C-alpha positions in Angstrom: -8.4 0.6 8.3 -7.5 0.0 4.6 -3.9 -0.7 5.5 -5.0 -3.3 8.0 -7.1 -5.1 5.4 -4.2 -5.1 2.9 -1.7 -6.3 5.5 -4.0 -9.2 6.5 -4.6 -10.2 2.9 -0.9 -9.8 1.9 1.3 -10.4 5.0 4.9 -9.3 4.7 7.3 -12.2 5.4 10.3 -10.0 6.0 10.9 -6.3 6.7 13.7 -6.3 4.1 11.6 -7.9 1.3 8.8 -5.3 1.1 6.7 -5.7 -2.0 5.8 -2.8 -4.3 2.2 -2.6 -3.1 3.5 -2.7 0.5 5.9 0.2 -0.2 3.1 2.2 -1.9 0.8 1.6 1.1 3.5 2.7 3.5 4.0 5.9 1.5 0.2 6.5 1.4 0.0 6.1 5.1 2.9 8.5 5.6 1.3 11.2 3.4 -2.3 10.8 4.4 -2.2 13.6 7.0 -0.5 16.1 4.8 -1.7 15.2 1.3 -4.9 13.1 1.2 -5.1 13.2 -2.6 -1.6 11.8 -3.0 -2.4 9.1 -0.4 -5.5 8.1 -2.4 -3.4 8.0 -5.6 -0.8 5.7 -4.0 -3.5 3.4 -2.6 -5.1 3.1 -6.1 -1.6 2.4 -7.6 -1.1 -0.4 -5.0 -4.5 -2.0 -5.8 -3.8 -1.6 -9.6 -0.4 -3.3 -9.2 -2.1 -6.2 -7.3 -4.7 -6.6 -10.1 -2.0 -6.8 -12.7 0.2 -9.3 -10.8 -2.6 -11.7 -10.1 
């Protein structure tokens, strides 16, 4: 759900040009089933990065 929101707010123009927040969200999604704390940490890092960039 959260990934859907992020992807709608910040669409990726090219698969090769993945942004740092996009990479962090991808990693969070991949680790969500095995390590939920790590996934939450990665999501917070993506949001923090977006806050600094803007």
